[in-house]
C-alpha positions in Angstrom: 7.1 27.5 -1.2 8.5 26.8 2.3 8.1 30.4 3.3 4.4 30.4 2.2 3.8 27.2 4.2 5.4 28.9 7.3 3.1 31.9 6.9 -0.1 29.8 7.0 1.2 27.6 9.8 0.9 24.5 7.5 2.8 22.2 9.9 0.4 22.8 12.8 -2.8 21.7 11.1 -2.0 19.7 8.0 -2.0 16.2 9.5 -5.3 16.7 11.3 -6.8 18.1 8.1 -5.6 15.1 6.0 -7.3 12.7 8.5 -10.6 14.5 9.0 -11.3 16.4 5.8 -12.3 13.2 4.0 -15.0 12.6 6.7 -16.3 16.1 6.0 -16.4 15.4 2.3 -18.3 12.2 3.1 -21.0 14.1 4.9 -21.2 16.6 2.0 -21.6 13.7 -0.5 -24.4 12.2 1.6 -26.2 15.6 1.9 -26.1 16.7 -1.7 -28.3 15.2 -4.6 -27.2 11.9 -6.1 -26.2 13.4 -9.5 -23.6 15.6 -7.9 -22.0 12.9 -5.6 -19.2 11.8 -7.9 -18.1 15.3 -8.9 -18.1 16.5 -5.3 -16.2 13.4 -4.2 -13.6 13.8 -7.0 -13.0 17.5 -6.4 -12.9 17.1 -2.7 -10.3 14.3 -2.8 -8.3 16.2 -5.5 -8.2 19.3 -3.3 -7.0 17.1 -0.4 -4.2 15.8 -2.7 -3.2 19.3 -3.6 -3.2 20.2 0.1 -1.0 17.2 0.9 1.6 18.2 -1.7 2.9 20.8 0.8 4.3 17.9 2.8 6.9 17.5 0.0 8.4 20.9 0.8 7.5 21.1 4.5 9.2 17.8 5.3 12.9 18.0 6.2 15.2 15.1 5.4 16.0 14.2 9.0 15.3 11.3 11.3 12.4 11.4 13.7 8.8 12.4 13.4 7.9 15.8 12.2 4.7 17.9 12.5 3.9 15.6 15.5 1.2 16.4 18.0 -0.3 14.5 20.9 -3.5 15.2 22.8 -5.1 13.1 25.5 -8.1 11.1 24.2 -9.0 8.6 26.9 -6.6 9.6 29.7 -7.7 6.8 32.0 -6.5 4.2 29.6 -3.4 6.1 28.5 -4.8 6.6 25.0 -3.7 9.7 23.0 -4.7 11.3 19.8 -1.2 11.4 18.4 -0.2 12.0 14.8 3.2 12.5 13.1 5.0 11.8 9.8 8.5 10.7 9.0 10.5 9.6 6.0 8.8 6.2 6.0 5.2 7.3 6.2 5.3 10.5 4.1 5.3 8.5 0.8 2.4 6.3 1.9 0.4 9.4 2.8 1.1 11.0 -0.6 0.4 7.8 -2.4 -3.0 7.6 -0.7 -4.0 11.2 -1.4 -2.9 10.8 -5.0 -4.6 7.4 -5.7 -8.0 8.3 -4.2 -9.1 11.0 -6.7 -7.7 8.9 -9.5 -9.8 5.9 -8.4 -12.9 8.1 -7.9 -12.4 9.5 -11.4 -12.1 6.0 -12.8 -15.5 5.0 -11.3 -17.5 7.7 -13.2 -18.8 5.2 -15.8 -18.5 2.1 -13.7 -20.7 2.9 -10.7 -24.3 3.3 -11.7 -26.2 2.4 -8.5 -26.2 3.8 -5.0 -23.7 6.4 -6.1 -23.9 8.5 -2.9 -23.1 5.5 -0.7 -20.2 4.5 -2.9 -18.5 7.8 -2.9 -19.1 8.4 0.8 -17.4 5.0 1.5 -14.5 5.9 -0.7 -13.9 9.0 1.4 -14.3 7.1 4.6 -11.7 4.6 3.4 -9.3 7.5 2.7 -9.7 8.7 6.3 -9.0 5.2 7.6 -5.9 4.7 5.5 -4.4 8.1 6.3 -5.1 7.5 10.0 -3.1 4.2 9.8 -0.1 5.9 8.2 -0.1 9.0 10.6 -1.0 7.4 14.0 1.6 7.5 16.7 -0.6 5.8 19.3 -1.1 2.1 18.9 -4.7 2.2 20.1 -5.5 4.9 17.6 -3.6 3.0 14.9 -5.7 -0.1 15.6 -9.0 1.9 15.4 -8.0 3.2 12.0 -6.6 -0.2 10.9 -10.0 -1.9 11.6 -12.0 1.1 10.2 -10.6 0.4 6.7 -12.3 -3.0 6.7 -15.8 -1.5 6.8 -15.9 0.6 3.6 -13.8 -2.0 1.7 -16.2 -4.7 2.7 -19.2 -2.8 1.4 -17.4 -1.6 -1.8 -16.7 -5.2 -2.7 -19.9 -6.7 -1.4 -22.3 -4.2 -3.0 -20.7 -3.0 -6.2 -18.6 -6.1 -7.0 -19.1 -9.0 -9.4 -21.1 -12.2 -9.3 -19.3 -13.7 -6.4 -19.0 -10.4 -4.5 -20.5 -11.6 -1.2 -18.1 -14.5 -1.0 -15.1 -12.3 -1.8 -16.2 -9.6 0.7 -16.8 -12.0 3.5 -13.5 -13.8 2.9 -11.6 -10.5 2.8 -13.3 -9.4 6.1 -12.8 -12.6 8.0 -9.1 -13.0 7.0 -8.2 -9.5 8.0 -10.3 -9.2 11.1 -9.2 -12.6 12.5 -5.6 -11.9 11.7 -5.7 -8.6 13.6 -7.3 -10.0 16.8 -4.0 -11.4 18.0 -2.4 -8.0 17.3 -4.9 -6.4 19.6 -3.9 -8.9 22.3 -0.3 -8.0 21.7 -1.0 -4.3 21.9 -2.8 -4.8 25.3 0.2 -6.8 26.6 2.5 -4.0 25.6 0.3 -1.6 27.5 0.5 -3.6 30.7 4.2 -4.1 30.3 4.6 -0.3 30.0 2.6 0.1 33.2 5.1 -2.2 35.0 8.3 -0.8 33.5 7.4 2.9 33.2 5.0 3.4 36.0 2.1 4.3 33.7 0.3 2.4 31.0 0.6 3.9 27.5 -0.2 3.1 23.9 2.1 5.9 22.6 4.6 4.6 20.1 7.6 6.5 21.6 6.7 5.2 25.1 6.4 1.6 24.0 9.8 1.7 22.3 11.2 2.2 25.9 9.6 -1.0 27.3 12.2 -3.7 28.1 11.2 -7.0 26.6 13.0 -10.4 26.8 13.7 -12.3 23.6 10.9 -14.7 24.4 8.4 -11.9 24.9 9.5 -10.3 21.7 9.1 -13.5 19.7 5.6 -14.0 20.9 4.6 -10.3 20.3 6.4 -10.3 16.9 4.4 -13.4 15.9 1.1 -11.7 16.8 1.8 -8.5 15.0 3.4 -10.3 12.0 0.3 -12.5 11.5 -2.0 -9.4 11.2 0.3 -7.6 8.8 1.1 -10.8 6.8 -2.6 -11.3 6.1 -2.9 -7.7 4.9 0.2 -7.7 2.7 -0.6 -10.6 1.9 2.3 -13.0 2.4 2.2 -16.5 1.1 0.4 -18.7 2.2 -2.1 -16.2 3.6 -2.7 -14.6 0.2 -5.8 -16.6 -1.0 -8.3 -13.8 -0.2 -6.6 -11.3 -2.5 -7.3 -12.8 -6.0 -11.0 -13.2 -5.1 -11.2 -9.7 -3.7 -9.5 -8.2 -6.7 -11.5 -10.1 -9.3 -14.9 -9.3 -7.7 -14.2 -5.7 -6.6 -15.2 -2.8 -8.8 -12.3 -1.1 -10.6 -11.9 1.8 -8.1 -12.0 -0.8 -5.3 -9.2 -2.8 -6.9 -7.1 0.3 -7.4 -7.3 1.3 -3.8 -6.8 -2.2 -2.6 -3.7 -2.7 -4.7 -2.3 0.8 -4.3 -2.7 1.5 -0.5 -4.5 -1.2 1.5 -1.8 -3.8 0.9 0.8 -1.3 1.9 -0.7 -1.1 5.4 0.8 -4.6 6.0 4.3 -3.8 4.8 4.2 -0.4 6.5 3.3 -2.3 9.7 6.4 -4.5 9.3 8.6 -1.4 9.0 6.9 0.8 11.6 6.2 -1.7 14.3 7.8 -5.1 13.9 11.4 -3.9 13.5 11.6 -1.1 16.1 9.3 -2.6 18.8 10.8 -6.1 18.6 14.4 -5.7 17.3 15.8 -8.8 18.9 13.1 -10.9 17.4 13.5 -9.2 14.0 17.2 -10.3 14.1 16.6 -13.8 15.4 18.0 -16.1 12.7 15.0 -18.5 12.5 12.6 -15.6 12.2 14.7 -13.8 9.5 15.1 -17.1 7.6 11.3 -17.8 7.8 10.3 -14.3 6.6 12.9 -14.3 3.8 11.8 -17.7 2.7 8.1 -16.7 2.6 9.0 -13.6 0.6 10.9 -15.6 -2.0 8.3 -18.3 -2.2 5.6 -15.6 -2.7 7.7 -14.1 -5.6 8.1 -17.4 -7.4 4.7 -19.0 -6.6 2.7 -16.0 -7.6 4.6 -15.6 -10.8 3.9 -19.3 -11.8 0.3 -19.0 -10.9 -0.1 -15.7 -12.7 1.4 -17.2 -15.9 -1.6 -19.6 -16.4 -4.4 -17.3 -15.5 -7.1 -16.8 -18.3 -8.5 -13.8 -16.5 -6.4 -10.7 -16.9 -7.6 -9.1 -13.6 -6.7 -12.2 -11.7 -3.3 -12.3 -13.4 -2.6 -8.8 -12.2 -3.9 -9.7 -8.7 -1.3 -12.4 -8.4 1.4 -10.0 -9.5 0.7 -8.0 -6.3 1.7 -11.1 -4.2 5.0 -11.3 -6.1 5.7 -7.6 -5.7 5.0 -7.7 -2.0 7.4 -10.6 -1.8 10.2 -8.3 -2.9 9.1 -5.8 -0.2 9.3 -8.5 2.5 12.7 -9.6 1.1 14.0 -6.0 1.3 12.6 -5.4 4.8 14.0 -8.5 6.4 17.4 -8.1 4.8 17.7 -5.5 7.6 20.0 -3.2 5.5 19.7 0.4 4.4 19.6 -0.6 0.7 17.0 -3.3 1.4 14.7 -1.1 3.3 14.9 1.8 0.9 14.3 -0.7 -1.9 11.3 -2.1 -0.1 9.8 1.4 0.3 10.4 2.2 -3.4 8.7 -1.0 -4.4 5.7 -0.1 -2.3 5.4 3.3 -4.0 6.1 1.9 -7.5 3.6 -1.0 -7.0 1.0 1.4 -5.9 1.3 3.5 -9.0 1.9 0.8 -11.7 -0.5 -1.9 -10.4 -3.2 0.7 -9.7 -2.8 1.9 -13.3 -3.1 -1.7 -14.6 -6.4 -2.2 -12.8 -7.6 1.1 -14.2 -6.7 0.0 -17.7 -8.4 -3.3 -17.3 -11.4 -1.5 -16.0 -11.4 0.6 -19.1 -11.3 -2.5 -21.3 -14.1 -4.1 -19.2 -16.3 -1.1 -19.8 -15.7 -1.4 -23.5 -16.0 -5.2 -23.9 -17.6 -6.5 -20.7 -15.1 -9.3 -20.4 -11.8 -9.9 -18.6 -10.7 -13.0 -20.4 -7.4 -12.6 -22.2 -8.6 -14.7 -25.1 -11.5 -12.4 -25.9 -9.1 -9.6 -26.8 -6.5 -9.3 -29.6 -5.1 -6.7 -31.9 -6.4 -3.8 -29.9 -3.3 -1.7 -30.7 -4.6 -1.3 -34.2 -7.9 0.3 -33.0 -6.8 1.9 -29.7 -3.1 2.8 -30.0 -3.0 5.2 -27.1 -4.6 2.7 -24.8 -2.1 0.1 -26.0 0.8 2.5 -25.4 -0.4 3.2 -21.8 -0.8 -0.5 -21.1 2.6 -1.4 -22.5 4.4 1.3 -20.5 2.6 0.3 -17.3 3.3 -3.4 -17.8 7.0 -2.6 -18.4 7.0 -0.6 -15.1 5.3 -3.5 -13.4 8.0 -6.0 -14.4 10.8 -3.7 -13.5 12.2 -2.5 -16.9 15.3 -0.2 -16.3 14.2 3.4 -16.6 10.9 2.8 -14.8 10.0 2.9 -11.1 9.7 -0.8 -10.8 13.4 -1.4 -11.6 14.8 1.0 -8.9 12.9 -0.6 -6.0 13.5 -4.2 -7.0 17.2 -3.6 -7.7 17.8 -2.0 -4.3 15.7 -4.6 -2.5 17.7 -7.4 -4.1 21.0 -5.5 -3.5 20.1 -5.1 0.1 19.2 -8.8 0.5 22.4 -9.8 -1.3 24.5 -8.0 1.3 23.3 -10.3 4.1 21.6 -13.3 2.4 23.0 -13.8 -1.1 21.3 -17.2 -1.6 17.8 -15.8 -1.0 18.6 -12.8 -3.2 19.9 -15.1 -6.0 16.7 -17.2 -6.0 14.5 -14.1 -5.8 16.2 -12.7 -8.9 14.4 -15.4 -10.9 11.2 -13.5 -10.1 12.3 -10.7 -12.4 12.6 -13.1 -15.3 9.3 -14.8 -14.4 7.6 -11.4 -14.3 8.3 -10.9 -18.0 7.1 -14.5 -18.6 3.6 -13.8 -17.3 3.2 -10.1 -18.2 4.5 -9.8 -21.8 2.5 -12.7 -23.2 -0.7 -11.1 -21.8 0.2 -7.8 -23.5 1.0 -9.6 -26.8 -2.2 -11.6 -26.8 -4.4 -8.6 -25.9 -2.9 -5.9 -28.1 -0.6 -7.2 -30.8 -2.1 -10.5 -32.0 -4.5 -10.8 -34.9 -7.7 -8.7 -34.5 -9.9 -11.8 -34.7 -12.9 -10.8 -32.7 -15.3 -8.5 -34.5 -16.4 -6.9 -31.2 -12.8 -5.6 -30.8 -12.9 -3.6 -34.0 -15.1 -0.9 -32.5 -13.2 -0.5 -29.2 -12.7 3.3 -28.7 -9.4 4.8 -27.7 -8.8 6.6 -24.4 -11.1 9.6 -23.6 -10.0 12.8 -22.1 -11.1 11.7 -18.7 -9.0 8.5 -19.0 -6.0 10.5 -20.2 -6.4 12.7 -17.0 -6.2 9.5 -14.9 -3.3 7.8 -16.8 -1.0 10.6 -17.6 0.1 11.5 -14.1 0.6 7.9 -13.2 2.7 7.1 -16.2 4.7 10.3 -15.6 5.4 9.2 -12.1 6.5 5.7 -13.2 9.1 7.3 -15.5 10.2 10.1 -13.2 10.8 7.8 -10.3 12.6 5.3 -12.6 14.9 8.0 -14.0 15.4 10.3 -11.0 14.6 8.5 -7.7 17.0 10.7 -5.7 14.4 13.1 -4.2 12.5 10.2 -2.7 15.6 8.4 -1.4 16.9 11.7 0.1 13.7 12.1 2.1 13.5 8.5 3.3 17.1 7.8 4.0 17.6 9.5 7.5 14.5 7.7 8.9 15.6 4.4 7.4 19.2 4.8 8.7 17.8 5.6 12.1 15.6 2.4 12.0 18.5 0.2 10.9 20.8 1.6 13.5 18.1 1.0 16.2 17.7 -2.6 15.2 21.4 -3.3 14.9 22.3 -2.0 18.4 19.5 -4.0 20.1 21.0 -7.3 21.2 18.9 -10.4 21.7 17.3 -10.7 25.2 18.2 -7.0 25.9 15.8 -4.2 26.6 14.7 -2.2 23.5 16.9 0.7 22.7 15.7 4.3 23.1 13.0 5.6 20.9 13.6 5.8 17.2 11.7 8.5 15.4 10.7 10.3 18.7 
């Protein structure tokens, strides 16, 4: 496979293709007749996923950015069109290209109005997300980061539920306002680069060389952290998420849970730790971030346990899972960071699958209330099987993807902050407390509602969506070594960079350059 990729020059063009081909597909969807929109969008995104799979073989398990390229975009401002991928971003890219066709396939029966606009926005959203994960220029990153707001706002606001306008506006305002301070911080870094290096630049590698005092790092860290914490979301900035999930159409919820939330945690790893290493090690900062992560784990679990709406329950589980990611990241250890990345991947697959399954149930029964279901395992055994496996992966059962990531995140946190790790471990128990009763009530209680007796089992289209997701949950849970082998050099380099950066000292040489 590697020889074939070399022959076609895969490494020279693949990153550009991943960013811009969804835009070409968007134009094609808008040009073709309405009845062909969903099929074109699905096959286009599926082809993009197939194309992205070459990254798995082309990528070498080594530190630094690979397949990188940089071209002047706005030379007068020091802005470059710079792309690259490393062991941290590669899995976010593959998760995005995998999830998008699955979400589009899941919308075939759900989206019945303005189909061309919906599928065009889904492809535009894919361009924005992939741009975020591949950008090596902070100006370009910010453009893509803000671009994702536009399609998601319309996906929720046009195709959502009864309170869709409220949820869409709340989502937009929280994220947009949170990122304004990040823009100010990016501009400050540009002018500091001009002072220190003789020329202003937004390039990631150049900004890593800018010397910053501890005080500067703390202020800049705070600005970046606020933007990313809203996107994650970190407690107490999470209140937009349940509303957005509940009101969003099924494919919107899948993309929101699977990849959009990861933009926040990816920002923590890609920018907060390497750009501001002294601030990232500052004891009050570390204590605050670990505390917010642990509170998010416990609070979200307690709130999820009393939710009557199944979709809102799953929405709160995202807050809890992202709490484990924050815990792993700010443990500042190799195990913690690798665990955080694995939780990000696992959550993207398992929670995306849960939203797909709830969407299937909503299409059949037009309700999301847990009490309206019961005994579905008797009439739809394969649907019940898929739901049980996905729920077990979500709560971290050994042998599933959820266990590996949470175990390593807790292990990494225990190495440096055992008390936080010990309290966070309760979240694993609480996860079973809110997830298993929902499964019991929906699938294994008495079949008391007559409307449930005619619920059909999964169709072939639904099997095509669920089968690869379940296979990944089990494969990663049983054999995570291929993922860990590819991410380990980049994570080791990042941890080493942070550890050798003393407070109030200039930032160390570029990591990943």
